[in-house]
TILO-107391 format. One record per residue (C-alpha): x, y, z; residue in one letter; residue number from 0. Coordinates in nm, 3 decimals, always signed. Each point is the difference from the previous one (the first is absolute). Layout:
BEGIN
(atom (X, Y, Z), A, NUM)
...
end
This chain:
BEGIN
(atom (+8.082, +15.534, +7.307), M, 0)
(atom (+0.063, -0.198, -0.321), R, 1)
(atom (+0.361, +0.122, -0.013), Y, 2)
(atom (+0.060, -0.089, +0.365), I, 3)
(atom (-0.118, -0.356, -0.071), L, 4)
(atom (+0.222, -0.015, -0.308), I, 5)
(atom (+0.297, +0.112, +0.218), I, 6)
(atom (-0.069, -0.255, +0.268), I, 7)
(atom (-0.049, -0.277, -0.247), A, 8)
(atom (+0.326, +0.097, -0.177), T, 9)
(atom (+0.188, +0.006, +0.329), F, 10)
(atom (-0.139, -0.337, +0.101), S, 11)
(atom (+0.089, -0.166, -0.333), L, 12)
(atom (+0.352, +0.150, +0.008), S, 13)
(atom (+0.043, -0.130, +0.355), S, 14)
(atom (-0.099, -0.354, -0.098), V, 15)
(atom (+0.215, +0.015, -0.313), S, 16)
(atom (+0.291, +0.084, +0.207), A, 17)
(atom (+0.000, -0.341, +0.148), L, 18)
(atom (+0.278, -0.246, -0.103), V, 19)
(atom (-0.159, -0.274, -0.199), N, 20)
(atom (+0.182, -0.332, -0.060), I, 21)
(atom (-0.068, -0.294, -0.223), N, 22)
(atom (+0.013, -0.371, +0.069), T, 23)
(atom (+0.374, -0.051, -0.065), E, 24)
(atom (+0.083, +0.291, +0.220), E, 25)
(atom (-0.214, -0.136, +0.281), L, 26)
(atom (+0.159, -0.341, -0.020), K, 27)
(atom (+0.344, +0.161, +0.015), K, 28)
(atom (-0.089, +0.195, +0.307), I, 29)
(atom (-0.162, -0.297, +0.179), L, 30)
(atom (+0.298, -0.216, -0.068), D, 31)
(atom (+0.252, +0.262, +0.131), T, 32)
(atom (-0.175, +0.178, +0.280), D, 33)
(atom (-0.161, -0.220, +0.270), P, 34)
(atom (-0.109, +0.304, +0.194), N, 35)
(atom (-0.235, +0.133, -0.270), V, 36)
(atom (-0.368, +0.000, +0.099), L, 37)
(atom (-0.226, -0.117, -0.285), L, 38)
(atom (-0.367, +0.082, +0.046), I, 39)
(atom (-0.291, -0.143, -0.180), D, 40)
(atom (-0.295, +0.251, +0.056), V, 41)
(atom (-0.270, -0.223, -0.144), R, 42)
(atom (-0.283, -0.135, +0.203), A, 43)
(atom (+0.052, -0.341, +0.173), P, 44)
(atom (-0.279, -0.160, -0.211), F, 45)
(atom (+0.173, +0.095, -0.314), E, 46)
(atom (+0.333, -0.155, +0.127), I, 47)
(atom (-0.180, -0.313, +0.112), N, 48)
(atom (-0.145, -0.032, -0.343), H, 49)
(atom (+0.292, +0.091, -0.229), T, 50)
(atom (+0.316, -0.026, +0.229), G, 51)
(atom (+0.276, +0.244, +0.090), T, 52)
(atom (+0.373, +0.042, -0.062), I, 53)
(atom (+0.177, -0.285, +0.179), D, 54)
(atom (+0.299, +0.175, +0.148), R, 55)
(atom (+0.095, +0.039, +0.368), G, 56)
(atom (-0.022, +0.381, -0.012), Q, 57)
(atom (-0.361, -0.011, -0.106), N, 58)
(atom (-0.286, +0.109, +0.229), V, 59)
(atom (-0.354, +0.091, -0.048), N, 60)
(atom (-0.141, +0.333, +0.108), I, 61)
(atom (-0.334, +0.101, -0.145), L, 62)
(atom (+0.011, +0.331, -0.182), R, 63)
(atom (-0.245, +0.166, +0.245), G, 64)
(atom (+0.204, -0.110, +0.298), W, 65)
(atom (+0.349, +0.102, -0.114), I, 66)
(atom (+0.012, +0.309, +0.222), E, 67)
(atom (-0.088, -0.196, +0.324), T, 68)
(atom (+0.174, -0.328, -0.065), Q, 69)
(atom (+0.337, +0.096, -0.147), I, 70)
(atom (+0.138, +0.052, +0.349), G, 71)
(atom (-0.057, -0.367, +0.074), D, 72)
(atom (+0.265, -0.081, -0.256), Y, 73)
(atom (+0.243, +0.289, +0.020), T, 74)
(atom (+0.038, +0.318, +0.201), K, 75)
(atom (+0.315, +0.101, -0.185), N, 76)
(atom (-0.084, +0.268, -0.261), K, 77)
(atom (+0.300, -0.091, -0.206), N, 78)
(atom (-0.108, -0.363, -0.046), T, 79)
(atom (+0.010, -0.095, -0.367), P, 80)
(atom (-0.367, -0.071, -0.099), I, 81)
(atom (-0.153, -0.129, -0.323), I, 82)
(atom (-0.377, +0.010, -0.043), V, 83)
(atom (-0.207, -0.194, -0.256), Y, 84)
(atom (-0.341, -0.110, -0.085), C, 85)
(atom (-0.155, -0.187, -0.297), G, 86)
(atom (-0.017, +0.250, -0.280), L, 87)
(atom (+0.189, +0.312, +0.130), N, 88)
(atom (-0.315, +0.184, +0.102), I, 89)
(atom (+0.017, -0.001, +0.380), R, 90)
(atom (+0.371, -0.039, +0.060), S, 91)
(atom (+0.101, +0.349, -0.134), P, 92)
(atom (-0.253, +0.157, +0.251), L, 93)
(atom (+0.129, -0.221, +0.280), A, 94)
(atom (+0.355, +0.090, -0.084), A, 95)
(atom (-0.077, +0.374, -0.002), Q, 96)
(atom (-0.169, -0.033, +0.339), T, 97)
(atom (+0.314, -0.152, +0.145), L, 98)
(atom (+0.203, +0.282, -0.146), M, 99)
(atom (-0.235, +0.254, +0.142), D, 100)
(atom (+0.047, -0.175, +0.344), M, 101)
(atom (+0.377, +0.065, -0.031), G, 102)
(atom (+0.127, -0.331, -0.133), Y, 103)
(atom (+0.311, +0.086, -0.201), T, 104)
(atom (+0.070, -0.309, -0.207), N, 105)
(atom (-0.328, -0.105, -0.170), V, 106)
(atom (-0.041, -0.169, -0.336), K, 107)
(atom (-0.298, -0.112, -0.210), N, 108)
(atom (+0.006, -0.334, -0.176), Y, 109)
(atom (-0.180, +0.122, -0.310), A, 110)
(atom (-0.018, -0.331, -0.181), D, 111)
(atom (-0.221, -0.135, +0.278), G, 112)
(atom (-0.073, -0.345, +0.129), F, 113)
(atom (-0.167, -0.137, -0.305), F, 114)
(atom (+0.306, +0.063, -0.210), T, 115)
(atom (+0.209, -0.160, +0.271), W, 116)
(atom (-0.228, -0.310, -0.007), K, 117)
(atom (-0.023, -0.006, -0.384), K, 118)
(atom (+0.385, -0.018, -0.022), Q, 119)
(atom (-0.012, -0.304, +0.230), Q, 120)
(atom (+0.182, +0.155, +0.285), N, 121)
(atom (-0.046, -0.156, +0.354), P, 122)
(atom (-0.362, +0.042, +0.117), V, 123)
(atom (-0.139, -0.105, +0.336), W, 124)
(atom (-0.361, -0.126, -0.007), I, 125)
(atom (-0.204, -0.032, +0.309), S, 126)
(atom (-0.188, -0.310, -0.112), D, 127)
(atom (+0.106, -0.227, -0.303), F, 128)
(atom (-0.338, -0.180, +0.021), E, 129)
(atom (-0.273, +0.260, +0.065), P, 130)
(atom (-0.281, -0.253, -0.047), D, 131)
(atom (+0.159, -0.252, +0.246), N, 132)
(atom (+0.078, +0.043, +0.371), I, 133)
(atom (+0.346, -0.138, -0.062), L, 134)
(atom (+0.262, +0.255, -0.086), Y, 135)
(atom (+0.143, -0.230, -0.262), R, 136)
(atom (-0.105, -0.343, -0.122), K, 137)
(atom (+0.231, -0.301, +0.030), P, 138)
(atom (+0.288, -0.027, -0.251), E, 139)
(atom (+0.211, -0.299, -0.080), L, 140)
(atom (+0.350, +0.011, +0.148), V, 141)
(atom (+0.135, -0.337, -0.092), I, 142)
(atom (-0.184, -0.325, -0.085), K, 143)
(atom (-0.268, -0.067, +0.269), N, 144)
(atom (+0.093, +0.317, +0.196), V, 145)
(atom (-0.216, +0.324, -0.009), Y, 146)
(atom (-0.015, +0.321, +0.196), T, 147)
(atom (-0.242, +0.286, +0.018), A, 148)
(atom (+0.222, +0.294, +0.052), V, 149)
(atom (-0.144, +0.256, +0.253), G, 150)
(atom (+0.013, +0.373, -0.002), A, 151)
(atom (+0.347, +0.129, +0.099), A, 152)
(atom (-0.152, +0.242, +0.256), Q, 153)
(atom (-0.149, -0.010, +0.348), P, 154)
(atom (-0.342, -0.166, +0.028), A, 155)
(atom (-0.282, +0.233, -0.110), T, 156)
(atom (-0.368, -0.028, -0.068), Y, 157)
(atom (+0.079, +0.037, -0.367), Q, 158)
(atom (+0.244, -0.299, -0.022), N, 159)
(atom (-0.228, -0.211, +0.229), S, 160)
(atom (+0.283, -0.109, +0.227), N, 161)
(atom (+0.151, -0.183, -0.297), H, 162)
(atom (+0.340, +0.163, +0.046), N, 163)
(atom (+0.199, -0.323, +0.030), N, 164)
(atom (+0.059, -0.293, -0.227), N, 165)
(atom (-0.238, -0.294, -0.004), L, 166)
(atom (+0.172, -0.288, -0.149), S, 167)
(atom (-0.096, -0.365, -0.064), F, 168)
(atom (+0.141, -0.330, -0.121), I, 169)
(atom (-0.222, -0.230, -0.223), V, 170)
(atom (+0.070, -0.372, +0.021), S, 171)
(atom (-0.180, -0.321, -0.092), D, 172)
(atom (-0.074, -0.035, +0.379), D, 173)
(atom (-0.166, +0.345, +0.051), G, 174)
(atom (+0.102, +0.355, +0.037), V, 175)
(atom (+0.223, +0.158, +0.273), L, 176)
(atom (-0.076, +0.376, +0.053), L, 177)
(atom (+0.257, +0.226, +0.165), F, 178)
(atom (-0.200, +0.273, +0.180), N, 179)
(atom (-0.376, -0.008, +0.062), A, 180)
(atom (-0.061, +0.352, -0.123), G, 181)
(atom (-0.103, +0.319, +0.171), G, 182)
(atom (-0.372, -0.069, +0.032), S, 183)
(atom (-0.260, -0.266, -0.061), Y, 184)
(atom (-0.092, +0.175, -0.333), L, 185)
(atom (+0.364, +0.011, -0.109), V, 186)
(atom (+0.033, -0.377, +0.071), A, 187)
(atom (-0.333, -0.066, -0.188), Q, 188)
(atom (+0.124, +0.202, -0.303), A, 189)
(atom (+0.335, -0.182, -0.004), L, 190)
(atom (-0.163, -0.332, +0.018), H, 191)
(atom (-0.216, +0.094, -0.309), A, 192)
(atom (+0.318, +0.065, -0.181), E, 193)
(atom (+0.169, -0.313, +0.112), I, 194)
(atom (-0.304, -0.203, -0.128), K, 195)
(atom (+0.071, +0.146, -0.341), K, 196)
(atom (+0.347, -0.159, +0.010), I, 197)
(atom (-0.077, -0.339, +0.168), T, 198)
(atom (-0.279, -0.214, +0.134), K, 199)
(atom (+0.216, -0.121, +0.281), Q, 200)
(atom (-0.125, +0.080, +0.351), P, 201)
(atom (+0.191, +0.233, +0.239), I, 202)
(atom (+0.162, -0.239, +0.245), R, 203)
(atom (+0.228, +0.236, +0.202), Y, 204)
(atom (+0.015, +0.364, +0.073), V, 205)
(atom (+0.328, +0.127, +0.153), V, 206)
(atom (+0.002, +0.329, +0.180), L, 207)
(atom (+0.321, +0.196, -0.051), E, 208)
(atom (-0.046, +0.171, +0.338), N, 209)
(atom (-0.283, +0.145, +0.210), S, 210)
(atom (-0.062, +0.321, -0.187), Q, 211)
(atom (-0.361, +0.055, -0.115), S, 212)
(atom (+0.084, -0.019, -0.368), H, 213)
(atom (+0.131, -0.344, +0.064), A, 214)
(atom (-0.265, -0.143, +0.220), I, 215)
(atom (-0.332, +0.185, -0.019), A, 216)
(atom (-0.127, -0.228, -0.283), G, 217)
(atom (+0.080, -0.324, +0.182), A, 218)
(atom (-0.355, -0.069, +0.115), N, 219)
(atom (-0.106, -0.015, -0.376), Y, 220)
(atom (+0.256, -0.268, -0.067), W, 221)
(atom (-0.103, -0.194, +0.311), K, 222)
(atom (-0.354, +0.001, -0.146), Q, 223)
(atom (+0.158, -0.164, -0.316), Q, 224)
(atom (+0.161, -0.279, +0.207), G, 225)
(atom (+0.354, +0.125, -0.012), A, 226)
(atom (+0.247, -0.058, +0.280), E, 227)
(atom (+0.148, +0.335, +0.129), I, 228)
(atom (+0.369, -0.015, +0.085), I, 229)
(atom (+0.206, +0.261, +0.187), A, 230)
(atom (+0.299, +0.049, +0.220), H, 231)
(atom (-0.041, -0.047, +0.374), I, 232)
(atom (+0.070, +0.368, +0.058), E, 233)
(atom (-0.264, +0.101, -0.248), A, 234)
(atom (-0.253, -0.207, +0.196), D, 235)
(atom (+0.096, +0.175, +0.321), K, 236)
(atom (-0.046, +0.339, -0.169), E, 237)
(atom (-0.338, -0.098, -0.124), I, 238)
(atom (-0.108, -0.119, +0.355), V, 239)
(atom (+0.139, +0.316, +0.164), E, 240)
(atom (-0.082, +0.268, -0.258), R, 241)
(atom (-0.265, -0.157, -0.220), G, 242)
(atom (-0.275, +0.254, +0.097), D, 243)
(atom (+0.238, +0.292, -0.045), E, 244)
(atom (+0.112, -0.128, -0.356), I, 245)
(atom (-0.360, -0.048, -0.090), F, 246)
(atom (-0.117, +0.347, +0.113), M, 247)
(atom (+0.291, +0.183, -0.170), R, 248)
(atom (-0.081, -0.173, -0.328), A, 249)
(atom (-0.372, +0.051, +0.030), F, 250)
(atom (+0.043, +0.369, +0.064), A, 251)
(atom (+0.195, +0.029, -0.329), L, 252)
(atom (-0.197, -0.239, -0.226), Q, 253)
(atom (-0.352, +0.068, +0.135), K, 254)
(atom (-0.257, -0.174, -0.220), D, 255)
(atom (+0.275, -0.191, -0.184), K, 256)
(atom (+0.080, -0.186, +0.320), F, 257)
(atom (-0.337, -0.164, +0.013), I, 258)
(atom (+0.015, -0.372, +0.095), G, 259)
(atom (+0.365, +0.026, +0.126), S, 260)
(atom (+0.104, -0.164, +0.326), K, 261)
(atom (+0.336, -0.045, +0.166), I, 262)
(atom (+0.033, -0.385, +0.052), V, 263)
(atom (+0.289, -0.200, +0.149), R, 264)
(atom (+0.195, -0.241, -0.221), P, 265)
(atom (-0.067, -0.368, -0.001), D, 266)
(atom (+0.365, -0.096, +0.003), R, 267)
(atom (+0.311, +0.187, +0.135), V, 268)
(atom (+0.368, -0.073, -0.031), F, 269)
(atom (+0.324, +0.137, +0.136), D, 270)
(atom (+0.296, -0.041, -0.242), K, 271)
(atom (-0.111, -0.206, -0.302), K, 272)
(atom (-0.291, -0.183, -0.147), L, 273)
(atom (+0.033, -0.224, -0.300), S, 274)
(atom (-0.277, -0.079, -0.248), L, 275)
(atom (-0.024, -0.204, -0.314), N, 276)
(atom (-0.278, +0.094, -0.235), M, 277)
(atom (-0.029, -0.202, -0.309), G, 278)
(atom (+0.381, -0.054, -0.021), G, 279)
(atom (+0.080, +0.368, +0.076), I, 280)
(atom (+0.225, +0.021, +0.300), E, 281)
(atom (-0.089, +0.301, +0.218), I, 282)
(atom (+0.176, +0.127, +0.303), E, 283)
(atom (-0.161, +0.258, +0.237), I, 284)
(atom (+0.270, +0.166, +0.191), L, 285)
(atom (+0.061, +0.234, +0.282), H, 286)
(atom (+0.369, +0.081, -0.055), I, 287)
(atom (+0.008, +0.295, +0.251), G, 288)
(atom (-0.165, +0.321, +0.110), A, 289)
(atom (-0.034, +0.265, -0.269), S, 290)
(atom (-0.279, +0.250, -0.060), H, 291)
(atom (-0.171, -0.156, +0.305), S, 292)
(atom (+0.087, -0.299, +0.218), P, 293)
(atom (-0.271, -0.221, -0.163), D, 294)
(atom (+0.112, +0.048, -0.365), D, 295)
(atom (+0.027, -0.320, -0.195), I, 296)
(atom (+0.110, -0.103, -0.350), Q, 297)
(atom (-0.087, -0.270, -0.251), L, 298)
(atom (+0.284, -0.175, -0.185), W, 299)
(atom (-0.023, -0.217, -0.312), L, 300)
(atom (+0.346, -0.169, +0.002), P, 301)
(atom (-0.022, -0.159, -0.347), E, 302)
(atom (-0.119, +0.323, -0.163), E, 303)
(atom (+0.221, +0.218, +0.223), K, 304)
(atom (-0.298, +0.234, +0.040), L, 305)
(atom (-0.046, +0.181, +0.332), L, 306)
(atom (-0.326, +0.157, +0.103), I, 307)
(atom (+0.160, +0.223, +0.263), S, 308)
(atom (-0.295, +0.160, +0.169), G, 309)
(atom (+0.090, +0.322, +0.172), D, 310)
(atom (+0.357, -0.106, +0.042), S, 311)
(atom (+0.074, +0.168, -0.340), A, 312)
(atom (-0.145, +0.310, -0.173), F, 313)
(atom (+0.006, +0.126, -0.355), N, 314)
(atom (-0.101, +0.338, -0.157), E, 315)
(atom (-0.091, +0.160, +0.331), R, 316)
(atom (+0.166, +0.112, +0.325), M, 317)
(atom (-0.053, -0.255, +0.284), L, 318)
(atom (-0.165, +0.111, +0.323), P, 319)
(atom (+0.159, -0.042, +0.340), I, 320)
(atom (-0.260, -0.130, +0.245), F, 321)
(atom (-0.015, -0.001, +0.387), R, 322)
(atom (+0.138, -0.360, +0.005), N, 323)
(atom (+0.250, +0.035, -0.290), T, 324)
(atom (+0.363, -0.102, +0.097), N, 325)
(atom (+0.233, +0.153, -0.254), I, 326)
(atom (+0.308, -0.196, +0.112), A, 327)
(atom (-0.191, -0.330, -0.014), E, 328)
(atom (-0.143, +0.091, -0.331), W, 329)
(atom (+0.349, +0.049, -0.147), I, 330)
(atom (+0.110, -0.337, +0.142), K, 331)
(atom (-0.303, -0.164, -0.145), T, 332)
(atom (+0.092, +0.134, -0.343), W, 333)
(atom (+0.332, -0.195, +0.013), D, 334)
(atom (-0.216, -0.317, +0.022), K, 335)
(atom (-0.209, +0.120, -0.295), I, 336)
(atom (+0.310, +0.053, -0.212), E, 337)
(atom (+0.120, -0.348, +0.094), A, 338)
(atom (-0.299, -0.153, -0.175), L, 339)
(atom (+0.117, +0.152, -0.321), S, 340)
(atom (-0.353, +0.060, -0.137), P, 341)
(atom (-0.029, +0.058, -0.379), K, 342)
(atom (-0.338, +0.167, +0.037), I, 343)
(atom (-0.151, +0.182, +0.297), I, 344)
(atom (-0.364, +0.083, +0.042), I, 345)
(atom (+0.035, +0.273, +0.273), P, 346)
(atom (-0.260, +0.104, +0.242), G, 347)
(atom (-0.049, +0.322, -0.188), H, 348)
(atom (+0.079, +0.080, -0.363), G, 349)
(atom (+0.044, -0.213, -0.317), H, 350)
(atom (+0.189, -0.328, -0.008), P, 351)
(atom (+0.363, +0.063, -0.051), T, 352)
(atom (+0.357, -0.121, +0.076), D, 353)
(atom (+0.208, -0.001, +0.315), L, 354)
(atom (+0.206, +0.308, -0.099), A, 355)
(atom (-0.310, +0.210, -0.031), T, 356)
(atom (-0.157, -0.078, +0.335), V, 357)
(atom (+0.342, +0.023, +0.159), T, 358)
(atom (-0.003, +0.376, -0.111), K, 359)
(atom (-0.344, +0.058, +0.127), F, 360)
(atom (+0.044, -0.183, +0.324), T, 361)
(atom (+0.343, -0.094, +0.144), K, 362)
(atom (+0.184, +0.291, -0.150), D, 363)
(atom (-0.250, +0.244, +0.133), Y, 364)
(atom (+0.006, -0.149, +0.347), L, 365)
(atom (+0.377, -0.003, +0.013), V, 366)
(atom (+0.009, +0.363, -0.115), Y, 367)
(atom (-0.240, +0.116, +0.265), M, 368)
(atom (+0.159, -0.215, +0.265), H, 369)
(atom (+0.339, +0.132, -0.064), D, 370)
(atom (-0.129, +0.367, -0.010), K, 371)
(atom (-0.182, -0.034, +0.340), I, 372)
(atom (+0.302, -0.168, +0.148), T, 373)
(atom (+0.212, +0.301, -0.078), K, 374)
(atom (-0.255, +0.233, +0.129), I, 375)
(atom (-0.012, -0.192, +0.337), L, 376)
(atom (+0.378, -0.030, +0.013), D, 377)
(atom (+0.019, +0.381, -0.022), N, 378)
(atom (-0.283, +0.057, +0.266), D, 379)
(atom (-0.243, +0.113, -0.263), G, 380)
(atom (-0.367, +0.050, +0.037), E, 381)
(atom (-0.322, -0.103, -0.171), L, 382)
(atom (+0.004, +0.308, -0.218), T, 383)
(atom (+0.334, -0.127, -0.139), D, 384)
(atom (-0.174, -0.316, -0.101), A, 385)
(atom (-0.280, +0.193, -0.171), Y, 386)
(atom (+0.264, +0.193, -0.202), N, 387)
(atom (+0.173, -0.318, -0.139), I, 388)
(atom (+0.044, +0.044, -0.378), D, 389)
(atom (-0.236, -0.259, -0.152), Q, 390)
(atom (-0.028, +0.187, -0.339), S, 391)
(atom (+0.150, -0.295, -0.180), A, 392)
(atom (-0.323, -0.192, +0.073), Y, 393)
(atom (-0.241, +0.282, -0.091), R, 394)
(atom (-0.132, -0.189, -0.309), D, 395)
(atom (-0.097, -0.294, +0.208), W, 396)
(atom (-0.371, -0.024, +0.062), R, 397)
(atom (-0.116, +0.083, +0.358), T, 398)
(atom (+0.315, +0.205, +0.041), Y, 399)
(atom (-0.194, +0.310, +0.108), R, 400)
(atom (-0.217, -0.199, +0.242), E, 401)
(atom (+0.283, -0.199, +0.158), L, 402)
(atom (+0.351, +0.146, -0.019), H, 403)
(atom (-0.021, +0.240, +0.305), R, 404)
(atom (-0.212, -0.256, +0.197), Q, 405)
(atom (+0.257, -0.279, -0.069), N, 406)
(atom (+0.288, +0.229, +0.112), A, 407)
(atom (-0.175, +0.075, +0.331), A, 408)
(atom (-0.095, -0.352, +0.074), R, 409)
(atom (+0.348, -0.137, -0.065), I, 410)
(atom (+0.154, +0.270, +0.214), F, 411)
(atom (-0.236, -0.078, +0.286), R, 412)
(atom (+0.062, -0.375, -0.025), K, 413)
(atom (+0.380, +0.040, -0.019), M, 414)
(atom (+0.019, +0.272, +0.258), E, 415)
(atom (-0.030, -0.253, +0.285), F, 416)
(atom (+0.184, -0.297, -0.151), Q, 417)
end
């Protein structure tokens, strides 16, 4: 019996040792050159939430114990290039061997592991930068008197507390103007606590970028503080018509974190432009055209040439196409954004940046998809052709996996009857 066990153990070890192990430099080279590789972190979600994971578009999380049942959700092609890793190269060799035993032919093990990747200061995605605060990130200074709390570049989750958009504010001698109310009463309250660390000025205005829950669900907190809520006339219509639906969807996701939240109507609405002067700072609140949704607005500081774009512009992540998104109008709106010649843009999602960067993540993507769908329709193509559009160039963008096929389908359906 002892000899049988020795033979079995020897066979198992030799099988695992037959795996192809790669180091950090080899992994980076593969990720840079092969957008189709599937990179699998086999650690538990709580580990990832605590320490982070590799920030590359090919990266997914499949718990070691679920690899057999969940790999099919990501690829059914047994020849797909797959790289498996964990923290310390303990679980990943076993997971890689399991995939090989299932018939996957191109499996590698990242032997250095995540902690080596992180130690070498390679890109890491962290689920929450402020684990002791409901905010995903605390406010940071952009330019003098202008701050933003950058939200998670991902869909709204319980973990990110619906802080997945940017919450920006302007501090003046005549009070504070806040752009976006926050995704809940508690998010608004936490943001206010951070603002109080920066200034003693009261919150005078809260501008809602649109009618999405992460922009409006904290508005009732600000009303309690005496702030005036401002929104576009179309946002007000959405709140009236769909307020209960917006509330219930956010509540279902946020659960206890949504306590105290209410959907309230704005105090003031506008159509094209609303000008304010706060302590000598000239502020223009604009609706320069439909973009992500018909009610999207922007805030322009003409002297500073800084644009708080709202959801008209994206950075670092793939934009979503909604039921009321008009691609052609969004592209036209972009021409008006370019005409402003902003030096700094605080986008709706992602870090503050320049015009060239948000153009890549917004207009260039829209034009690419519009042109591809146009060709499909001109050739009497079908929805399956839209699903198969090559979007691999965007694979490193956050939310790519969640959105790229959905976007293709929605654009196709919208353009099909134009």
